[in-house]
C-alpha positions as CSV (number, residue, x, y, z in Angstrom):
1,M,-33.5,25.6,15.0
2,I,-34.5,23.2,12.3
3,T,-32.5,22.9,9.1
4,R,-34.6,23.6,6.0
5,V,-33.7,21.8,2.8
6,Q,-35.1,22.8,-0.6
7,L,-35.4,20.0,-3.1
8,N,-37.4,20.2,-6.4
9,S,-39.1,23.5,-5.2
10,K,-40.3,21.8,-2.0
11,T,-38.9,22.7,1.4
12,Y,-38.3,20.0,4.0
13,N,-37.4,20.2,7.7
14,V,-34.7,17.7,8.7
15,D,-32.8,16.9,11.8
16,V,-29.5,16.1,10.0
17,Y,-28.6,17.5,6.6
18,K,-25.7,16.0,4.6
19,H,-23.9,18.4,2.3
20,M,-21.0,17.4,0.2
21,G,-20.0,14.6,2.5
22,T,-20.4,16.3,5.9
23,A,-23.5,15.8,8.1
24,I,-24.8,19.0,9.7
25,S,-27.3,18.6,12.6
26,I,-29.9,20.9,14.0
27,N,-27.8,21.7,17.1
28,H,-24.6,21.9,15.1
29,D,-23.2,18.9,17.0
30,M,-20.6,16.8,15.3
31,L,-21.8,13.6,16.9
32,S,-23.7,12.4,13.8
33,E,-20.7,13.0,11.6
34,A,-18.3,11.4,14.0
35,T,-20.6,8.3,14.3
36,A,-20.9,8.0,10.5
37,R,-17.1,8.2,10.1
38,A,-16.5,5.6,12.8
39,G,-19.0,3.4,11.1
40,Y,-17.2,3.8,7.8
41,I,-13.9,2.8,9.4
42,K,-15.5,-0.2,11.1
43,S,-17.2,-1.5,8.0
44,G,-14.1,-0.9,5.9
45,L,-12.1,-3.0,8.4
46,K,-14.4,-5.9,7.7
47,A,-13.8,-5.6,4.0
48,F,-10.0,-5.9,4.6
49,R,-10.2,-9.3,6.2
50,T,-8.9,-11.0,3.1
51,V,-5.9,-8.6,3.0
52,L,-5.2,-9.3,6.7
53,K,-5.5,-13.1,6.2
54,A,-3.0,-13.2,3.3
55,K,0.0,-15.3,4.4
56,D,2.4,-14.0,1.7
57,V,2.1,-10.3,2.7
58,P,4.2,-9.1,5.6
59,M,2.2,-7.8,8.6
60,C,3.7,-4.3,8.4
61,R,2.6,-4.0,4.8
62,K,-1.0,-5.2,5.7
63,L,-1.3,-2.6,8.4
64,L,0.1,0.1,6.1
65,I,-2.4,-0.6,3.4
66,T,-5.4,-1.0,5.7
67,T,-4.5,2.1,7.8
68,A,-3.9,4.3,4.7
69,Y,-7.2,3.3,3.1
70,L,-9.4,3.5,6.2
71,L,-7.9,6.7,7.7
72,S,-7.9,8.6,4.4
73,G,-11.6,7.8,3.9
74,G,-12.8,8.0,7.5
75,M,-10.9,11.1,8.5
76,F,-11.3,13.0,5.2
77,Q,-11.7,16.7,5.9
78,C,-11.9,16.3,9.6
79,C,-9.5,19.2,9.9
80,T,-12.5,21.4,9.1
81,W,-14.5,20.2,12.1
82,P,-14.9,22.4,15.1
83,N,-13.6,21.2,18.5
84,L,-15.5,18.0,19.2
85,P,-17.5,17.5,22.3
86,I,-16.3,14.7,24.6
87,K,-19.0,12.2,23.4
88,A,-18.1,12.7,19.7
89,Y,-14.4,12.6,20.5
90,K,-14.8,9.2,22.2
91,V,-16.8,7.9,19.2
92,I,-14.1,8.8,16.7
93,H,-11.1,7.8,18.8
């Protein structure tokens, strides 16, 4: 089954369709979404290097700030996902 997307009165066949922040694949597998979320968390961690290197901020505060930001963005609406297959589960965990 191929996902059909209509844009400007034209129909396109796509492998993965992203609707309102969630990627939906042809086979309804959550691997593409889990990979995208893991990438978001990894890239965000690189952005927090300056926070983590700050000498005047206690380590517990650094971890709290970083974890709150990355997990709230990376795991947003993951409660609506179906049960993940093992491969997707390993990517996100």
